[in-house]
C-alpha positions as CSV (number, residue, x, y, z in Angstrom):
1,M,28.7,-26.8,-12.4
2,N,28.9,-23.2,-13.4
3,R,27.5,-20.3,-11.5
4,R,24.5,-20.0,-13.7
5,E,23.7,-23.7,-13.7
6,F,23.9,-23.8,-10.1
7,L,21.4,-20.8,-9.8
8,K,19.0,-22.7,-12.2
9,T,19.3,-25.7,-10.0
10,I,18.6,-23.8,-6.9
11,T,15.6,-22.1,-8.4
12,A,14.2,-25.3,-9.9
13,G,14.4,-26.9,-6.3
14,Y,13.0,-24.1,-4.7
15,A,10.0,-24.1,-7.1
16,I,8.9,-27.6,-6.7
17,T,9.3,-26.8,-2.8
18,V,11.6,-29.8,-2.0
19,L,14.1,-27.5,-0.4
20,P,15.0,-23.9,-1.0
21,F,18.6,-24.6,-0.5
22,P,20.9,-27.8,-1.3
23,M,20.5,-30.6,1.2
24,W,24.3,-31.0,1.1
25,A,24.8,-27.8,2.7
26,L,22.9,-28.7,5.8
27,S,24.2,-30.2,9.1
28,N,22.7,-33.8,9.7
29,Q,21.0,-32.2,13.0
30,R,19.4,-29.3,10.8
31,A,18.5,-31.8,7.9
32,S,16.7,-34.0,10.7
33,G,14.7,-31.1,11.9
34,L,13.5,-30.2,8.5
35,E,12.5,-33.9,7.8
36,S,10.5,-34.0,10.8
37,G,8.9,-30.8,10.2
38,F,8.2,-32.0,6.6
39,R,6.6,-35.1,7.8
40,N,4.5,-33.4,10.6
41,P,4.1,-29.7,9.7
42,P,3.5,-27.4,12.7
43,D,0.4,-25.4,12.8
44,S,2.2,-22.3,12.0
45,A,2.9,-23.8,8.3
46,R,-0.8,-24.5,7.7
47,A,-3.0,-22.6,5.4
48,H,-5.7,-20.3,6.6
49,T,-8.7,-19.0,5.1
50,W,-11.0,-15.9,4.9
51,W,-14.1,-16.6,6.9
52,H,-17.0,-14.2,6.1
53,W,-20.1,-13.6,8.2
54,M,-22.7,-12.8,5.4
55,N,-24.6,-9.6,6.3
56,G,-25.8,-10.7,9.7
57,N,-26.7,-14.1,8.8
58,V,-24.6,-15.8,11.8
59,T,-25.5,-18.4,14.3
60,E,-23.4,-19.9,17.2
61,D,-24.0,-23.4,15.9
62,G,-23.0,-22.6,12.6
63,I,-19.8,-20.9,14.1
64,T,-19.0,-24.1,16.2
65,R,-19.3,-26.4,13.1
66,D,-17.5,-24.3,10.8
67,L,-14.4,-24.0,13.2
68,E,-14.7,-27.7,14.0
69,A,-14.6,-28.5,10.2
70,M,-11.6,-26.1,9.6
71,K,-9.6,-27.9,12.2
72,E,-10.5,-31.4,11.1
73,A,-9.6,-30.6,7.5
74,G,-6.3,-29.2,8.4
75,L,-6.4,-25.3,8.3
76,G,-4.3,-23.5,10.6
77,G,-6.5,-20.2,11.2
78,F,-8.9,-17.8,9.7
79,Q,-9.4,-14.2,9.0
80,A,-12.9,-13.0,10.2
81,F,-14.9,-10.5,7.9
82,H,-18.4,-9.3,8.0
83,V,-19.7,-8.1,4.6
84,T,-22.8,-7.9,2.6
85,D,-22.0,-8.6,-1.0
86,R,-25.5,-9.1,-2.4
87,I,-26.8,-11.4,0.4
88,P,-29.9,-10.4,2.4
89,H,-29.7,-9.0,5.9
90,G,-29.8,-11.5,8.6
91,P,-30.9,-11.1,12.3
92,V,-27.3,-10.2,13.7
93,G,-26.4,-6.7,13.2
94,Y,-22.8,-5.6,13.0
95,D,-21.2,-4.3,16.3
96,T,-24.4,-5.1,18.2
97,D,-24.5,-6.8,21.6
98,E,-25.6,-10.3,19.9
99,W,-22.6,-9.7,17.4
100,H,-20.2,-9.2,20.1
101,K,-21.5,-12.3,22.1
102,L,-20.8,-14.4,18.8
103,M,-17.3,-12.9,18.4
104,A,-16.4,-14.0,21.9
105,H,-17.9,-17.4,21.4
106,T,-15.7,-17.6,18.1
107,I,-12.5,-16.7,20.0
108,R,-13.3,-19.2,22.8
109,K,-14.1,-21.9,20.2
110,A,-11.1,-21.1,18.4
111,D,-8.7,-21.2,21.2
112,S,-10.2,-24.6,22.3
113,L,-9.2,-26.0,18.8
114,G,-5.8,-24.2,18.7
115,L,-6.8,-22.1,15.7
116,E,-5.3,-18.8,15.0
117,M,-7.9,-15.8,14.5
118,C,-7.2,-12.6,12.6
119,F,-9.8,-9.7,12.5
120,H,-10.4,-7.7,9.5
121,N,-10.6,-4.2,10.9
122,C,-14.1,-3.2,9.8
123,A,-17.2,-4.2,8.1
124,G,-16.8,-4.8,4.4
125,W,-13.4,-5.4,2.9
126,S,-12.2,-2.1,2.3
127,S,-10.7,-0.3,4.2
128,S,-11.0,1.4,7.7
129,G,-14.3,3.0,8.6
130,G,-17.5,2.8,10.4
131,P,-20.2,4.9,12.2
132,W,-17.8,6.1,14.8
133,I,-15.9,8.0,12.4
134,T,-16.8,11.7,12.4
135,P,-15.9,14.3,9.7
136,E,-13.2,15.5,11.7
137,T,-11.4,12.1,11.8
138,S,-12.3,11.0,8.2
139,M,-10.5,11.4,5.0
140,K,-9.9,15.0,3.7
141,T,-9.4,16.7,0.3
142,V,-8.6,20.2,-0.9
143,V,-11.3,22.4,-2.4
144,W,-11.5,26.0,-3.3
145,S,-13.6,29.0,-4.6
146,E,-12.1,31.9,-6.4
147,V,-13.2,35.3,-7.8
148,Q,-11.4,37.7,-10.4
149,I,-10.9,41.6,-9.2
150,R,-9.7,44.3,-11.2
151,G,-7.6,46.8,-9.4
152,P,-6.7,49.4,-8.5
153,Q,-9.3,49.5,-5.5
154,E,-8.6,51.5,-2.4
155,S,-11.1,48.9,-0.5
156,F,-12.4,45.9,-2.1
157,D,-15.3,44.9,0.3
158,G,-16.8,41.6,-0.7
159,W,-17.4,37.9,0.3
160,L,-15.5,34.9,-0.8
161,E,-17.8,32.0,-1.4
162,E,-17.2,28.9,0.9
163,P,-15.9,26.1,-1.4
164,E,-18.4,23.1,-1.7
165,S,-18.1,20.6,1.0
166,N,-19.3,17.3,2.2
167,H,-21.4,16.4,5.3
168,N,-21.4,20.0,6.1
169,Y,-17.8,19.9,7.1
170,Y,-15.5,22.5,6.0
171,N,-12.3,24.3,7.2
172,D,-10.1,26.9,5.7
173,I,-6.4,26.6,4.8
174,A,-5.5,29.9,3.2
175,V,-6.6,32.9,1.1
176,L,-4.2,33.6,-1.6
177,A,-4.3,36.5,-4.3
178,F,-2.1,36.5,-7.6
179,P,-2.0,38.3,-11.0
180,T,-4.5,36.5,-12.9
181,P,-2.9,34.5,-16.0
182,A,-3.5,36.1,-19.2
183,G,-5.6,33.2,-20.6
184,E,-8.0,33.4,-17.6
185,R,-9.2,36.8,-18.0
186,G,-12.7,36.2,-18.7
187,E,-14.5,32.7,-18.8
188,D,-11.7,30.7,-20.2
189,Q,-10.0,28.3,-17.8
190,G,-6.5,29.2,-19.1
191,F,-3.4,27.0,-18.9
192,R,-3.3,23.9,-16.7
193,L,-0.6,21.2,-16.2
194,I,-1.3,18.0,-18.1
195,N,-2.9,15.5,-15.8
196,W,-3.0,17.9,-12.9
197,R,-5.7,16.2,-10.8
198,A,-3.4,12.8,-10.6
199,K,-0.5,15.1,-9.9
200,A,-2.3,17.0,-7.0
201,G,-3.5,13.7,-5.4
202,Y,-7.1,13.8,-6.7
203,E,-7.0,10.6,-8.5
204,R,-4.3,7.8,-8.9
205,E,-1.9,7.4,-11.6
206,D,1.4,5.5,-11.0
207,R,4.4,7.9,-11.8
208,P,2.5,10.5,-13.7
209,E,4.6,12.0,-16.5
210,P,5.8,15.6,-16.1
211,D,4.5,18.2,-18.6
212,T,7.2,19.2,-20.8
213,R,5.6,21.8,-22.9
214,S,6.6,25.4,-23.1
215,I,4.4,28.3,-21.6
216,S,4.4,32.0,-22.0
217,P,5.4,33.9,-19.0
218,E,2.1,35.7,-19.0
219,E,0.3,32.4,-18.2
220,T,2.4,31.6,-15.0
221,I,2.0,33.0,-11.5
222,P,5.1,34.8,-10.3
223,I,5.9,33.5,-6.8
224,S,7.1,36.8,-5.7
225,Q,3.5,38.4,-6.5
226,I,1.4,35.8,-4.6
227,I,-0.1,37.7,-1.7
228,D,-1.4,36.0,1.5
229,L,-4.8,37.4,2.5
230,T,-5.7,34.8,5.0
231,D,-5.7,37.0,8.0
232,Q,-7.8,39.5,6.1
233,M,-10.7,37.3,5.6
234,Q,-13.3,37.3,8.4
235,A,-14.9,34.1,9.6
236,D,-18.0,34.6,7.6
237,G,-15.8,34.9,4.1
238,R,-15.9,38.7,3.9
239,L,-12.7,40.1,2.5
240,N,-11.4,43.7,3.0
241,W,-8.5,44.3,0.7
242,E,-6.6,47.2,-1.0
243,V,-6.3,45.8,-4.7
244,P,-3.2,46.5,-6.5
245,E,-3.5,47.7,-10.2
246,G,-4.1,45.0,-12.6
247,H,-6.2,41.7,-13.0
248,W,-6.2,39.6,-9.8
249,T,-7.5,36.3,-8.9
250,V,-8.2,35.7,-5.2
251,V,-8.6,31.8,-4.3
252,R,-10.0,30.6,-0.9
253,F,-8.6,27.0,-0.3
254,G,-9.8,24.8,2.2
255,Y,-10.9,21.3,2.9
256,T,-13.6,18.9,3.6
257,T,-14.2,15.2,4.2
258,T,-14.2,13.0,0.9
259,G,-17.2,11.4,2.1
260,V,-16.1,7.8,1.3
261,T,-17.4,5.2,3.3
262,N,-16.3,1.6,3.9
263,H,-17.8,-1.3,1.9
264,P,-19.5,-3.7,1.3
265,A,-20.9,-3.1,4.7
266,P,-24.5,-3.4,6.3
267,P,-26.0,0.1,7.0
268,E,-25.2,-0.4,10.7
269,G,-21.4,-0.9,10.2
270,E,-21.0,1.6,7.5
271,G,-19.4,4.8,8.1
272,L,-16.8,7.5,6.9
273,E,-13.4,6.0,6.2
274,C,-10.8,7.3,8.7
275,D,-8.3,9.8,7.8
276,K,-5.1,8.0,6.4
277,L,-3.0,10.8,6.8
278,S,-3.2,11.4,10.6
279,K,-2.5,9.0,13.6
280,E,-5.7,10.4,15.3
281,G,-7.8,9.0,12.3
282,A,-6.3,5.6,12.8
283,E,-6.7,5.7,16.4
284,A,-10.3,6.9,16.3
285,H,-11.1,3.9,14.1
286,W,-9.1,1.5,16.2
287,N,-10.9,2.7,19.4
288,G,-14.4,2.5,17.5
289,I,-14.2,-1.2,16.8
290,V,-10.9,-3.1,17.3
291,T,-10.7,-2.2,21.0
292,K,-14.3,-3.9,21.4
293,V,-13.2,-7.1,19.9
294,L,-10.1,-7.1,22.0
295,E,-12.6,-7.0,25.0
296,D,-14.4,-9.9,23.4
297,A,-11.1,-11.8,23.4
298,G,-10.3,-11.1,27.0
299,P,-7.1,-13.0,28.0
300,R,-7.0,-14.7,24.6
301,A,-6.2,-11.3,22.8
302,G,-2.7,-11.6,21.6
303,R,-3.0,-15.5,21.8
304,T,-5.8,-16.9,19.7
305,L,-6.9,-13.6,18.5
306,N,-3.4,-12.6,17.4
307,S,-3.8,-10.4,14.4
308,V,-5.5,-7.5,12.6
309,L,-5.8,-7.3,8.8
310,I,-6.1,-4.2,6.5
311,D,-7.4,-5.6,2.9
312,S,-6.4,-4.1,-0.2
313,Y,-7.1,-0.5,-0.6
314,E,-10.3,0.6,-2.6
315,T,-11.5,3.8,-0.8
316,D,-10.5,6.6,-3.1
317,D,-7.7,9.3,-2.5
318,Q,-7.2,12.1,0.0
319,N,-4.6,14.9,-0.2
320,W,-5.1,16.8,3.1
321,T,-5.4,16.7,6.8
322,Q,-5.5,19.0,9.6
323,Q,-1.5,19.2,10.2
324,F,-0.7,18.6,6.5
325,A,0.9,22.0,5.9
326,E,3.1,21.8,9.0
327,E,4.2,18.3,8.0
328,F,5.1,19.3,4.4
329,N,7.3,22.2,5.7
330,R,9.0,20.1,8.1
331,R,9.7,17.4,5.5
332,R,10.4,19.2,2.5
333,G,12.2,22.3,4.2
334,Y,10.3,25.2,2.5
335,D,6.7,26.8,2.9
336,I,3.8,25.0,1.1
337,L,1.7,28.1,1.0
338,A,2.8,29.9,-2.1
339,Y,2.5,26.9,-4.3
340,L,-1.0,26.0,-3.4
341,P,-2.2,27.3,-6.7
342,C,-0.5,24.4,-8.3
343,V,-3.0,22.0,-6.5
344,T,-5.5,23.7,-9.1
345,G,-3.2,23.0,-12.0
346,R,-1.8,26.4,-12.3
347,V,1.7,27.0,-13.0
348,V,3.6,28.7,-10.1
349,G,7.1,30.1,-11.2
350,S,7.5,27.8,-14.3
351,I,6.3,24.2,-15.3
352,E,9.3,22.9,-14.0
353,V,9.2,24.5,-10.5
354,S,5.4,23.4,-10.4
355,E,6.1,19.8,-11.3
356,R,8.9,19.6,-8.6
357,F,6.5,21.0,-6.0
358,L,3.8,18.5,-7.0
359,W,6.3,15.6,-6.7
360,D,7.0,16.8,-3.2
361,F,3.3,17.0,-2.6
362,R,2.6,13.5,-3.7
363,R,5.5,12.3,-2.0
364,T,4.5,14.0,1.3
365,I,1.0,12.3,1.0
366,A,2.5,8.9,0.4
367,D,5.0,9.2,3.4
368,M,2.2,10.2,5.7
369,F,-0.1,7.5,4.6
370,A,2.5,4.8,5.3
371,E,3.5,6.5,8.6
372,N,0.2,7.4,10.0
373,Y,-2.3,5.0,8.9
374,Y,-0.3,1.6,8.3
375,G,2.4,2.6,10.8
376,R,0.0,3.7,13.4
377,F,-2.1,0.5,13.1
378,A,1.3,-1.5,13.4
379,Q,2.0,0.3,16.5
380,L,-1.5,-0.2,18.2
381,C,-1.0,-4.0,17.2
382,E,2.2,-4.1,18.8
383,Q,1.0,-2.4,22.0
384,N,-1.8,-5.0,22.3
385,G,0.4,-8.3,21.6
386,L,-1.0,-8.6,17.9
387,K,0.5,-8.8,14.4
388,L,-0.5,-6.8,11.4
389,Y,-1.5,-8.2,8.0
390,V,-1.7,-5.8,5.1
391,E,-2.4,-5.9,1.4
392,P,-0.5,-2.9,0.8
393,Y,-1.7,-1.7,-2.6
394,G,-5.0,-0.7,-4.3
395,R,-6.4,0.8,-7.4
396,S,-6.9,4.1,-5.5
397,G,-5.2,5.5,-2.8
398,F,-2.1,7.9,-3.2
399,F,0.7,6.1,-1.6
400,D,3.8,4.1,-2.0
401,D,2.9,0.2,-2.1
402,F,6.6,-0.6,-0.9
403,A,6.3,2.0,2.1
404,N,3.1,0.7,3.1
405,A,4.3,-3.0,3.1
406,S,7.1,-2.0,5.2
407,Q,4.7,-1.3,8.1
408,A,3.3,-5.1,8.0
409,D,4.1,-7.8,10.1
410,I,2.8,-10.2,7.5
411,P,2.6,-8.4,4.0
412,M,0.1,-9.9,1.8
413,G,-0.6,-10.3,-2.1
414,E,-3.4,-11.9,-4.0
415,F,-4.0,-14.1,-6.9
416,W,-7.2,-15.1,-8.6
417,V,-8.4,-18.0,-10.3
418,N,-8.2,-17.5,-14.1
419,R,-7.5,-13.9,-13.9
420,Y,-4.2,-12.5,-15.1
421,D,-4.4,-8.6,-15.0
422,A,-1.2,-7.1,-13.4
423,W,-2.6,-6.2,-9.9
424,H,-3.2,-9.7,-8.9
425,W,0.2,-11.0,-10.4
426,W,2.6,-8.3,-9.1
427,S,1.1,-8.0,-5.6
428,S,2.6,-11.4,-4.6
429,K,6.2,-10.2,-5.6
430,L,5.5,-7.0,-3.8
431,A,4.6,-8.8,-0.5
432,S,7.6,-11.4,-0.9
433,S,10.1,-8.5,-1.6
434,A,9.0,-6.6,1.4
435,A,9.1,-9.7,3.7
436,H,12.5,-10.3,2.4
437,A,13.9,-6.8,2.9
438,Y,12.3,-6.2,6.3
439,G,13.3,-9.7,7.6
440,R,9.5,-11.1,7.9
441,K,9.2,-14.8,8.0
442,Y,5.7,-15.2,6.7
443,V,4.7,-14.0,3.1
444,G,0.7,-14.2,2.9
445,S,-1.7,-14.2,0.1
446,E,-5.4,-14.0,-0.6
447,T,-5.4,-17.3,-2.4
448,F,-7.5,-18.6,-5.2
449,T,-9.9,-15.7,-5.3
450,A,-12.9,-16.3,-7.9
451,G,-15.7,-14.4,-9.2
452,G,-18.6,-14.6,-11.7
453,N,-18.4,-18.1,-13.4
454,N,-15.1,-19.0,-11.7
455,A,-16.9,-18.9,-8.3
456,A,-19.7,-21.3,-9.4
457,W,-18.6,-24.5,-7.6
458,I,-16.2,-25.6,-10.3
459,N,-12.9,-25.3,-8.6
460,H,-11.2,-28.3,-6.8
461,P,-7.6,-29.1,-5.5
462,Y,-6.6,-30.7,-8.9
463,S,-7.6,-27.7,-10.9
464,L,-6.0,-25.3,-8.5
465,K,-2.7,-26.9,-7.5
466,T,-0.4,-25.6,-10.4
467,L,-1.6,-22.0,-10.0
468,G,-0.7,-22.4,-6.2
469,D,2.6,-24.0,-7.1
470,Y,3.5,-20.8,-9.3
471,F,2.7,-18.3,-6.6
472,Y,5.0,-20.4,-4.1
473,C,7.7,-19.7,-6.7
474,Q,6.8,-16.0,-6.3
475,G,7.8,-16.0,-2.6
476,I,4.3,-16.7,-1.1
477,N,4.6,-19.1,2.0
478,R,1.2,-18.7,3.6
479,F,-2.1,-19.4,1.6
480,I,-5.1,-17.6,3.2
481,F,-8.1,-19.0,0.9
482,H,-10.7,-16.7,-0.5
483,E,-12.9,-17.9,0.8
484,Y,-14.9,-19.8,3.4
485,A,-18.6,-18.2,3.8
486,H,-19.8,-18.8,7.3
487,Q,-22.7,-21.6,7.2
488,P,-25.3,-20.5,9.7
489,W,-27.6,-23.6,9.0
490,P,-26.5,-27.0,10.1
491,D,-27.4,-29.2,7.1
492,F,-28.4,-26.8,4.3
493,K,-26.1,-27.7,1.4
494,P,-24.4,-26.4,-0.6
495,G,-25.1,-23.4,1.8
496,M,-24.3,-19.9,1.9
497,T,-21.9,-18.1,-0.4
498,M,-20.2,-14.8,-0.7
499,G,-22.6,-13.5,-3.3
500,P,-20.6,-13.9,-6.6
501,H,-17.0,-14.4,-5.0
502,G,-14.9,-17.2,-3.7
503,F,-13.8,-20.5,-4.9
504,Q,-16.3,-22.0,-2.1
505,M,-13.7,-23.6,0.3
506,N,-16.2,-24.5,3.0
507,R,-17.8,-27.6,4.7
508,G,-20.8,-27.5,2.3
509,N,-18.7,-28.3,-0.6
510,T,-19.0,-31.7,-2.1
511,W,-14.9,-32.4,-1.8
512,W,-14.5,-30.8,1.6
513,N,-14.1,-34.1,3.3
514,Q,-11.4,-35.3,0.9
515,S,-9.4,-31.8,1.1
516,A,-7.2,-33.0,4.1
517,D,-4.5,-34.5,1.9
518,W,-4.2,-31.4,-0.3
519,L,-4.1,-28.9,2.7
520,T,-1.1,-31.4,4.2
521,Y,0.7,-31.0,1.0
522,L,0.2,-27.2,1.2
523,A,1.4,-27.4,4.9
524,R,4.4,-29.3,3.9
525,S,5.5,-26.9,1.2
526,Q,5.0,-23.9,3.3
527,Y,6.9,-25.1,6.2
528,M,10.1,-25.7,3.8
529,L,9.8,-22.2,2.4
530,Q,9.2,-20.7,5.7
531,E,12.5,-22.3,7.0
532,G,14.6,-21.3,4.0
533,R,16.0,-18.1,2.8
534,F,15.0,-16.6,-0.7
535,V,17.6,-16.8,-3.1
536,A,17.7,-13.7,-5.7
537,D,20.5,-12.3,-7.4
538,I,19.1,-9.1,-8.5
539,C,17.5,-6.1,-6.7
540,Y,15.5,-3.7,-8.4
541,Y,15.4,-0.1,-6.9
542,F,11.9,1.5,-7.7
543,G,12.8,5.1,-6.8
544,E,10.9,7.6,-4.9
545,N,7.8,8.6,-7.2
546,A,4.4,8.6,-5.6
547,P,2.2,6.8,-6.0
548,N,4.7,3.9,-6.6
549,T,4.2,0.3,-7.3
550,L,5.8,-2.6,-8.6
551,V,5.4,-3.5,-12.3
552,R,5.0,-6.9,-14.1
553,E,8.4,-8.9,-14.6
554,H,8.1,-8.4,-18.4
555,Q,8.0,-4.5,-17.8
556,L,11.4,-4.7,-15.7
557,R,14.5,-3.1,-17.4
558,P,16.6,-5.1,-17.8
559,V,14.5,-8.3,-17.7
560,P,15.6,-10.9,-15.4
561,P,17.5,-13.5,-17.2
562,D,16.2,-16.9,-17.3
563,G,17.4,-18.8,-14.1
564,Y,17.5,-15.7,-12.0
565,D,15.2,-14.2,-9.4
566,Y,14.6,-10.8,-7.9
567,D,13.3,-8.6,-5.1
568,A,12.3,-5.0,-5.6
569,F,12.3,-2.3,-2.9
570,V,12.6,1.5,-2.3
571,T,14.7,4.2,-0.6
572,D,14.6,3.0,3.1
573,V,15.8,-0.4,2.0
574,L,18.2,1.1,-0.3
575,M,19.7,3.0,2.6
576,Q,20.4,-0.2,4.5
577,L,22.5,-1.9,2.2
578,E,26.2,-2.7,2.5
579,V,28.8,-4.4,0.3
580,E,30.7,-7.4,1.3
581,N,32.8,-9.2,-1.1
582,G,31.2,-7.6,-3.9
583,E,27.7,-8.6,-2.9
584,L,25.0,-6.2,-1.6
585,V,23.7,-7.2,1.8
586,L,20.9,-6.3,3.9
587,P,20.9,-6.5,7.9
588,G,18.5,-9.5,7.6
589,G,20.8,-11.5,5.8
590,M,19.5,-11.0,2.2
591,R,22.2,-11.0,-0.4
592,Y,22.1,-9.7,-4.2
593,S,24.7,-9.3,-6.8
594,V,23.4,-6.5,-8.8
595,L,21.5,-3.5,-8.0
596,V,19.3,-2.1,-10.8
597,L,18.0,1.4,-10.9
598,P,14.8,2.6,-12.2
599,H,14.7,2.4,-16.2
600,F,11.6,4.8,-16.4
601,D,13.2,7.9,-14.6
602,R,16.5,9.9,-14.7
603,T,15.9,11.9,-11.7
604,M,17.3,11.1,-8.3
605,R,17.6,13.2,-5.0
606,P,21.1,13.7,-3.9
607,E,20.8,11.9,-0.7
608,V,19.9,8.7,-2.6
609,L,22.6,9.0,-5.3
610,R,25.0,9.7,-2.4
611,K,24.3,6.2,-1.0
612,I,24.7,4.6,-4.6
613,R,28.0,6.3,-5.0
614,D,29.3,4.6,-1.7
615,L,27.9,1.3,-2.7
616,V,29.9,1.7,-6.0
617,R,32.9,2.7,-4.1
618,N,33.0,-0.4,-1.9
619,G,32.6,-2.5,-4.8
620,A,28.8,-2.9,-5.7
621,T,27.6,-3.6,-9.4
622,V,24.9,-1.1,-10.4
623,V,23.0,-1.2,-13.7
624,G,20.9,1.9,-14.7
625,P,20.6,5.2,-16.3
626,K,22.9,8.2,-15.3
627,P,20.7,10.6,-13.2
628,I,20.7,14.3,-14.4
629,R,18.6,16.0,-11.8
630,S,16.7,16.0,-8.6
631,P,12.8,15.5,-9.0
632,S,12.2,17.8,-6.0
633,L,12.0,21.4,-5.2
634,S,13.8,20.9,-1.7
635,N,17.2,22.8,-1.9
636,H,16.5,23.9,-5.5
637,P,18.6,24.5,-7.7
638,D,21.7,23.4,-5.5
639,C,20.1,19.9,-5.4
640,D,20.6,19.6,-9.3
641,E,24.3,20.5,-9.1
642,Q,24.8,17.9,-6.5
643,V,23.1,15.2,-8.6
644,R,25.3,16.3,-11.7
645,S,28.4,16.1,-9.8
646,L,27.7,12.8,-8.2
647,A,26.5,11.2,-11.3
648,D,29.9,12.3,-13.0
649,E,31.8,11.0,-10.2
650,I,29.9,7.5,-10.6
651,W,29.4,7.1,-14.3
652,G,32.1,9.4,-15.7
653,N,31.4,10.6,-19.1
654,A,28.9,7.8,-19.8
655,N,25.3,8.6,-20.7
656,G,22.2,6.4,-20.4
657,T,22.6,2.9,-19.2
658,D,25.7,1.7,-17.9
659,I,27.2,-0.9,-15.5
660,T,29.2,0.7,-12.9
661,R,31.8,-0.8,-10.1
662,H,34.3,0.7,-8.2
663,E,37.7,0.7,-9.7
664,S,40.8,2.4,-8.3
665,G,38.6,5.1,-6.6
666,R,35.9,5.8,-9.2
667,G,33.1,4.1,-11.2
668,R,33.1,3.5,-14.8
């Protein structure tokens, strides 16, 4: 059997969940242990479910019956939510004394049954907010006001209007003056970078394309002529300034809360979303609700209540926080101040310089998002003996999905019933790639999510099995059903629903009592997948652009050949790769044959390219376009010369895509 046929055989065996590796490679003792676990799967291999308390319609009796039914059917645990989703308000308000009493009962009952419990970190499903979040600890965005002044004036004495703010919360960043670009002298807006709002972090667009137009020097702002007037403005906005000759624009930059709230939450549980770029924001939210639930759990915290969940991100974007300027300067090695006009879409220095600054600006947002929100949650979980589940992606959120996933103990994806848009399909590969790269055993998935007609009590195990098997092949090994709506009434059927969502996996369903065999099949499959190690020949590097996310398989270049599988990752994983006998190896044991560079970008920072050079020197095979420059303004223009020199060393005189392997001291 040749290598290709062998890989196809392993992939086929993995797909049907018989074994993720050939039986003949196992010792008899190991095989015997696997057979025992397959016949009698441990609780850790069983599927979990989302369990939604619907807008305060909660009873102690219903909790008891729900949890007993979960255990009897063969579920291993649940993730507890409190949402509205078009259901009338019930008698139990979120975060009230009665709510905490019922939460404590839930944890005690789950403990007695041996069910694992995960707590979704706020009311609603997105993302982390509540009434305890103040504007100071909420998400923030850059705002500005501006005025044009004609000089010379010995003493301009006027007021700069405070920029529009939300929730009566505003703080200044800086006051800058610069020569008014020619096209703005009057009421015209003048030249603005293409898609500048996305590039400045106001709205999400993955990998925004750089502006390649030409521009007259009169439309740019010379860096040397930007004047910092921050210290010359009084607290009430009054500015006293000796204006030089010419047309000048003065911009008062500040920040305010975005005003975005968690949803879909009942009024008593709704509030501002916490600041995602500061650890203080994450801590304020944790202390506002998670700490209280841990107190409800008492000694069962870290045992029965063993994890916290952050669902997929759907709460808009933020591009500032109190310490952002200092963090930017530290991370990028230059002062942000002179480049702030780029955040308004203007051109500072040149289009290229402005695009590079905005690349750094977005990268800083993404880094702080991962470290200070998801990363701080992970630290707080660890301090309390908990694990962190994360769906590390969203339709909004100016972040790097891969970097977010790196913070999770159990990264999650999602897939829907009869819904095939990219968000739901690539998320599973994102989660499994992160788990493989960072050595995580469990890869979770929000499973069989349904909406509209697909939530109308029409789904059942036979109709769902094939879809589930497919996502096992994508690397998922722990199903978490969407969803089980809490049933507050003892005998009313079909009972409570999650509004228009969910495939109705609850004790009110007509096939609930017949679901045990299906759940046993899932447990056996998941046990085998959790015990094995994923096999992938290709690792795709997705670069450092922010936002950054995985693309669908058919959009990868080159497309993985039939019979071969892959993982995808970003820079922190790339930097851990070593070469052994021509294979790329990660510390956790994952091995790959080929590294593929991003086909959509020919920029790369010198630090990254230097690592690729070392891999090639040591015998790695790399496929991808030859980089031509750095995307960053850090250490510019020396960074570009370093990239060109390194690229020539690796690729030689080749242009475009080439396969490179170390031969006699250089690439080819």
